[in-house]
C-alpha positions as CSV (number, residue, x, y, z in Angstrom):
1,X,-4.6,-51.1,21.9
2,X,-7.6,-50.4,19.7
3,X,-7.4,-47.3,17.5
4,X,-10.0,-44.6,18.2
5,X,-10.8,-42.3,15.3
6,X,-10.4,-38.7,16.4
7,X,-13.4,-36.5,16.1
8,X,-12.9,-33.2,14.3
9,X,-14.8,-29.9,14.4
10,X,-16.1,-28.4,11.1
11,X,-14.6,-24.9,11.2
12,X,-17.3,-23.5,8.9
13,X,-19.9,-24.7,11.5
14,X,-17.8,-23.1,14.3
15,X,-17.6,-19.8,12.4
16,X,-21.4,-19.8,12.1
17,X,-21.7,-20.7,15.8
18,X,-19.5,-17.7,16.7
19,X,-21.5,-15.3,14.5
20,X,-24.8,-16.4,16.0
21,X,-23.4,-16.0,19.5
22,X,-21.9,-12.5,18.8
23,X,-25.0,-11.1,17.0
24,X,-27.6,-12.7,19.2
25,X,-29.7,-14.1,16.3
26,X,-29.8,-16.3,13.2
27,X,-30.9,-13.5,10.9
28,X,-28.3,-11.0,12.1
29,X,-25.6,-13.7,11.8
30,X,-26.7,-14.5,8.2
31,X,-26.5,-10.8,7.4
32,X,-23.0,-10.6,8.8
33,X,-21.8,-13.7,7.0
34,X,-23.6,-12.7,3.7
35,X,-25.6,-15.9,4.0
36,X,-29.2,-16.8,4.6
37,X,-31.2,-17.4,7.8
38,X,-32.1,-21.0,6.7
39,X,-28.4,-21.8,6.0
40,X,-27.4,-20.5,9.4
41,X,-30.1,-22.5,11.1
42,X,-29.2,-25.7,9.3
43,X,-25.5,-25.3,10.2
44,X,-26.3,-24.8,13.9
45,X,-28.5,-27.9,13.8
46,X,-25.6,-29.9,12.3
47,X,-23.2,-28.7,14.9
48,X,-25.6,-29.5,17.7
49,X,-26.1,-33.0,16.3
50,X,-22.3,-33.5,16.1
51,X,-21.7,-32.4,19.7
52,X,-24.9,-34.0,21.0
53,X,-26.2,-31.0,22.9
54,X,-28.2,-27.8,22.5
55,X,-26.0,-24.7,22.0
56,X,-28.7,-21.9,21.8
57,X,-32.0,-21.2,23.4
58,X,-34.6,-18.8,21.9
59,X,-35.5,-15.6,23.8
60,X,-38.3,-14.1,21.7
61,X,-36.7,-13.0,18.4
62,X,-33.2,-13.4,19.7
63,X,-31.1,-16.4,20.9
64,X,-28.7,-16.9,23.7
65,X,-26.0,-19.4,24.1
66,X,-26.8,-22.2,26.6
67,X,-24.3,-23.2,29.3
68,X,-22.8,-25.8,26.8
69,X,-22.7,-23.1,24.1
70,X,-20.7,-20.8,26.5
71,X,-18.4,-23.7,27.2
72,X,-17.8,-24.2,23.5
73,X,-17.3,-20.5,22.7
74,X,-13.6,-20.0,23.9
75,X,-12.5,-23.2,22.1
76,X,-14.3,-22.1,18.9
77,X,-12.5,-18.8,19.1
78,X,-9.1,-20.4,19.5
79,X,-9.6,-22.9,16.7
80,X,-10.9,-20.2,14.3
81,X,-8.0,-17.8,15.3
82,X,-5.4,-20.5,14.7
83,X,-6.9,-21.4,11.4
84,X,-6.9,-17.8,10.3
85,X,-3.4,-17.2,11.5
86,X,-2.1,-20.2,9.6
87,X,-3.8,-19.1,6.3
88,X,-2.5,-15.5,6.8
89,X,1.0,-16.7,7.4
90,X,1.1,-18.9,4.3
91,X,-0.6,-16.5,1.9
92,X,0.3,-13.0,3.1
93,X,3.1,-12.5,0.6
94,X,0.8,-12.7,-2.4
95,X,-2.0,-10.5,-1.0
96,X,-2.7,-7.1,-2.7
97,X,-5.6,-4.8,-3.4
98,X,-7.2,-1.9,-1.5
99,X,-9.0,-1.6,1.8
100,X,-10.9,1.5,2.9
101,X,-11.4,1.7,6.6
102,X,-13.4,4.3,8.5
103,X,-13.3,5.1,12.2
104,X,-14.4,8.0,14.4
105,X,-11.7,10.4,15.4
106,X,-12.3,9.7,19.1
107,X,-11.6,6.0,18.5
108,X,-8.4,6.5,16.5
109,X,-6.2,5.6,19.4
110,X,-7.3,2.0,18.8
111,X,-5.7,1.8,15.4
112,X,-1.9,2.5,15.3
113,X,-0.9,-1.0,16.3
114,X,-3.4,-2.6,13.9
115,X,-2.4,-0.4,11.0
116,X,1.3,-1.0,11.6
117,X,0.9,-4.8,11.9
118,X,-1.3,-5.0,8.8
119,X,1.0,-2.9,6.6
120,X,4.1,-4.9,7.8
121,X,2.3,-8.2,7.0
122,X,0.6,-7.1,3.7
123,X,2.9,-4.4,2.2
124,X,1.2,-4.7,-1.3
125,X,-2.2,-3.8,0.1
126,X,-3.3,-0.1,-0.3
127,X,-4.8,0.7,3.2
128,X,-6.7,3.9,3.3
129,X,-8.1,5.2,6.7
130,X,-10.8,7.9,7.1
131,X,-11.9,9.5,10.3
132,X,-15.5,10.8,10.6
133,X,-18.6,10.6,12.7
134,X,-20.1,7.1,13.1
135,X,-23.3,8.0,11.3
136,X,-21.4,9.5,8.4
137,X,-19.2,6.4,8.2
138,X,-22.2,4.2,8.0
139,X,-23.6,6.3,5.2
140,X,-20.3,6.1,3.3
141,X,-20.3,2.3,3.8
142,X,-23.7,2.1,2.3
143,X,-22.6,4.3,-0.6
144,X,-19.7,1.9,-1.4
145,X,-17.1,4.5,-0.3
146,X,-15.7,2.4,2.5
147,X,-15.1,-1.3,2.9
148,X,-15.0,-1.4,6.8
149,X,-16.2,0.9,9.5
150,X,-15.5,0.8,13.3
151,X,-18.4,2.7,14.9
152,X,-20.4,3.2,18.1
153,X,-23.6,1.2,17.8
154,X,-26.6,3.5,17.7
155,X,-30.4,2.6,17.5
156,X,-30.2,3.8,13.9
157,X,-27.1,1.8,13.1
158,X,-27.5,-1.7,14.7
159,X,-25.8,-4.9,13.7
160,X,-22.2,-5.4,12.7
161,X,-19.6,-7.5,14.6
162,X,-19.5,-6.6,18.2
163,X,-15.9,-5.7,19.2
164,X,-16.3,-4.5,22.8
165,X,-18.6,-3.1,25.4
166,X,-17.3,-0.3,27.5
167,X,-19.1,1.5,30.4
168,X,-19.8,5.2,30.0
169,X,-18.4,7.2,33.0
170,X,-18.6,10.8,34.1
171,X,-15.4,12.7,33.7
172,X,-14.1,16.1,35.2
173,X,-10.9,18.0,35.9
174,X,-8.9,16.6,38.9
175,X,-8.7,20.0,40.7
176,X,-12.3,21.3,40.1
177,X,-15.8,20.1,41.1
178,X,-18.2,21.1,38.4
179,X,-20.3,18.1,39.3
180,X,-21.4,20.0,42.4
181,X,-22.9,22.9,40.4
182,X,-26.7,23.2,39.7
183,X,-27.6,23.0,36.9
184,X,-24.8,20.6,36.0
185,X,-22.6,22.1,33.3
186,X,-22.0,19.7,30.4
187,X,-19.6,19.5,27.5
188,X,-21.1,17.1,24.9
189,X,-20.9,16.0,21.3
190,X,-23.6,17.4,18.9
191,X,-27.3,16.3,19.1
192,X,-28.5,13.4,17.1
193,X,-25.1,12.1,16.1
194,X,-23.6,10.8,19.4
195,X,-24.9,8.0,21.6
196,X,-22.7,9.3,24.4
197,X,-24.8,12.4,24.6
198,X,-28.1,10.6,24.4
199,X,-27.1,8.1,27.2
200,X,-25.8,10.9,29.5
201,X,-28.9,13.1,29.1
202,X,-31.3,10.2,29.4
203,X,-29.6,9.2,32.7
204,X,-29.7,12.8,34.1
205,X,-33.4,13.3,33.1
206,X,-34.4,10.0,34.7
207,X,-32.6,11.0,37.9
208,X,-34.2,14.4,37.8
209,X,-30.8,16.2,37.8
210,X,-31.0,19.6,36.2
211,X,-28.3,20.1,33.5
212,X,-27.1,22.7,30.9
213,X,-25.0,22.1,27.9
214,X,-22.4,24.9,27.9
215,X,-20.1,23.5,25.2
216,X,-20.7,21.4,22.0
217,X,-18.0,20.1,19.8
218,X,-17.4,17.2,17.4
219,X,-13.8,17.0,18.5
220,X,-12.6,14.8,21.4
221,X,-9.7,17.1,22.0
222,X,-12.1,20.1,22.3
223,X,-14.2,18.2,24.8
224,X,-11.1,17.3,26.9
225,X,-9.9,20.9,26.8
226,X,-13.1,22.3,28.2
227,X,-13.5,19.6,30.8
228,X,-9.8,19.8,31.7
229,X,-10.2,23.5,32.4
230,X,-12.8,22.7,35.1
231,X,-15.7,24.2,33.2
232,X,-17.9,21.2,32.6
233,X,-18.5,17.5,33.1
234,X,-18.7,15.0,30.2
235,X,-19.4,11.3,29.6
236,X,-16.7,9.1,28.0
237,X,-15.5,5.5,28.0
238,X,-12.5,4.8,30.2
239,X,-10.1,4.2,27.3
240,X,-10.8,7.8,26.1
241,X,-9.9,9.5,29.4
242,X,-6.6,11.5,29.2
243,X,-4.2,11.7,32.1
244,X,-5.3,15.3,32.7
245,X,-8.9,14.2,33.5
246,X,-10.4,12.1,36.4
247,X,-13.2,9.6,36.4
248,X,-15.9,10.6,38.9
249,X,-16.9,8.0,41.5
250,X,-20.2,7.2,43.1
251,X,-19.8,10.0,45.6
252,X,-20.2,12.5,42.7
253,X,-24.0,12.3,43.1
254,X,-24.4,11.7,39.3
255,X,-26.5,8.8,38.0
256,X,-24.9,5.6,36.8
257,X,-24.3,5.4,33.0
258,X,-24.9,2.3,30.8
259,X,-22.5,0.5,28.5
260,X,-21.9,1.5,24.9
261,X,-21.0,-1.0,22.1
262,X,-18.3,-0.6,19.5
263,X,-18.9,-2.7,16.4
264,X,-17.2,-3.4,13.1
265,X,-19.4,-3.1,10.0
266,X,-18.5,-4.5,6.6
267,X,-19.8,-3.3,3.2
268,X,-22.5,-5.6,1.8
269,X,-21.4,-8.1,-0.9
270,X,-18.5,-10.5,-1.1
271,X,-15.4,-9.0,0.6
272,X,-12.0,-9.1,-1.0
273,X,-9.3,-11.2,0.7
274,X,-7.6,-8.1,1.8
275,X,-10.8,-6.8,3.5
276,X,-11.3,-10.2,5.2
277,X,-7.7,-10.1,6.5
278,X,-8.1,-6.6,8.0
279,X,-11.4,-7.6,9.5
280,X,-9.9,-10.6,11.2
281,X,-7.0,-8.5,12.5
282,X,-9.3,-5.8,13.9
283,X,-11.5,-8.4,15.6
284,X,-8.5,-10.2,17.1
285,X,-6.8,-7.1,18.4
286,X,-9.7,-4.9,19.4
287,X,-12.1,-7.5,20.9
288,X,-12.2,-7.6,24.7
289,X,-11.6,-11.0,26.3
290,X,-14.8,-12.8,27.2
């Protein structure tokens, strides 16, 4: 039987493909990979030539994966994940250094498993975690005070590696109906720092529903306490809803809310190996399945 030479994917090209698909553009992918737009374009052309099909189509200034690109995406993810796991397994014992990670207090519930796994696998790495507002974390990242930040995407803080999209929902106490009051009593995070607040008020204003903010706090526990007492309604993502609260349904009379995006941002410049490893672990464990 004649020998057929196996065809092999170039993992660097697949990594570029994944970055373009995640960010929606060549320029954004180049920024994420600390590369150039021309290099990213060239690598995508090479990959398309290798597989013999078009992987992206242009939509104005952005790009979107073609049907063939979407078919490739899960395979690319698995190949890259196996590659990274193999490298991590073989080199984890010698890894050291420092990683400074920032995350909003209301997303801290995402972290315990990641932190525990990272410290068990890389005991010589000094991992420092800071909780603060998304906008503050982005400022600290720009000031070289953090290496990584998990934040809610905001019009003023676009980009980063998209980890997950979650739909905002209205939340109230299980034994009260503040959603029936007029104006609607709201418990929200402060103005100009929280995309949850902006999305909720935009939806109410567009629907013509009168509202009144009766409680403002930067603390998720504070929000949950006021809402849990039946005094107000708030907007959260489902993973932030405590057992003492209930998600309101379509019969609440409140307008539908949009999705919010949670992204991982990395400090500009060449990352250390420790930062790269934590980035990969966060992306693997926090990303929602396609």
